[in-house]
LUMVOPA-123486 format. One record per residue (C-alpha): residue in three letters; x, y, z. Coordinates in steps of 0.2 Angstrom, whole numbers, plus 5000, padded with zeros to 4 digits. Layout:
residues N
ALAXYZ ...
This chain:
residues 118
MET502449164940 PRO503849284939 LYS504449374957 PHE503849554959 GLU504549704970 VAL503949844975 ILE504849994975 LEU504450184977 TYR504950314969 GLU506250434973 LYS506550614967 GLU508550654961 ASN508650734979 GLY508050574987 VAL506350644994 CYS505250504992 PRO503350574990 VAL502550404991 GLU503250355009 ASP503050535015 PHE501050495008 ILE500950335018 LYS501850405034 SER500550545034 LEU499050415035 ASN498250365051 VAL498850185058 LYS497250095053 ILE497350155034 ARG499150125034 ALA499149945039 LYS497749905026 LEU498850005011 ILE500349895015 GLY499449735017 LEU498649775000 LEU500549824993 GLU501149664998 LEU499849574988 LEU500349684974 GLU501949614977 GLU501449434976 LYS500149454963 GLY500949584953 ASN500149604936 SER498749474939 LEU497849594953 ARG496349654949 GLU494749744954 PRO494549784967 TYR496249794975 SER497149884955 LYS496449954942 PRO497249994927 ILE496950194925 ASP497750264908 ASP499550224897 GLY500350104909 ILE499750184925 PHE499050074937 GLU498050114955 ILE498050014972 ARG496350064979 CYS496050054996 LYS494550115006 VAL494250125026 ALA492550185031 ASN492450365021 ASN494250365015 ASN494550314999 ILE496550314995 ARG497550284979 ILE499450254975 LEU499850254957 TYR501050144950 PHE501950064934 PHE502749914930 TYR504549904924 TYR505849774920 ARG506249624928 GLY504749644940 LYS504949804947 ILE503249904953 VAL503750084954 LEU502450174967 THR502350374961 ASN501150444970 GLY499750444982 PHE498150524986 VAL496450544996 LYS495350534981 LYS493650644985 VAL492850634968 LYS492350494957 LYS493650494943 THR495550504945 PRO496050684945 ALA497050724929 GLU498350804939 GLU498750644948 ILE499050554932 ARG499950674924 LEU501150684940 ALA501250484940 LYS501750484920 GLU503050634923 ARG503950534938 ARG503850374927 ALA504750464915 ASP506050554927 TYR506350374934 ILE506550274917 GLU507750414911 ARG508750424928 ILE508950234929 GLU509450204911 LYS511050324914 ILE511550184927 
């Protein structure tokens, strides 16, 4: 089984929005979410519902529910087992907001463009 590595998307200026989002969560939610991210790193693209779900065009979500809080982190797979977390949000409606999906796609394009320059 291939080895996977979860990495956090970083803007060009060094800001890491996913890390900021995770740090903003309460301790109980953060602990569960970190456990799910470790599971994602272990299982990679074989992780399925209820933990992970494909959203749109190569964008996936990690699903974390604690009490009435539905937390989502969007991500994509990149070469050599890299899993790039792009953005996180508290889900308040049934359907994943289009704005969050658009943001994940923009960050994916930015990540790929910058990584290919290296």
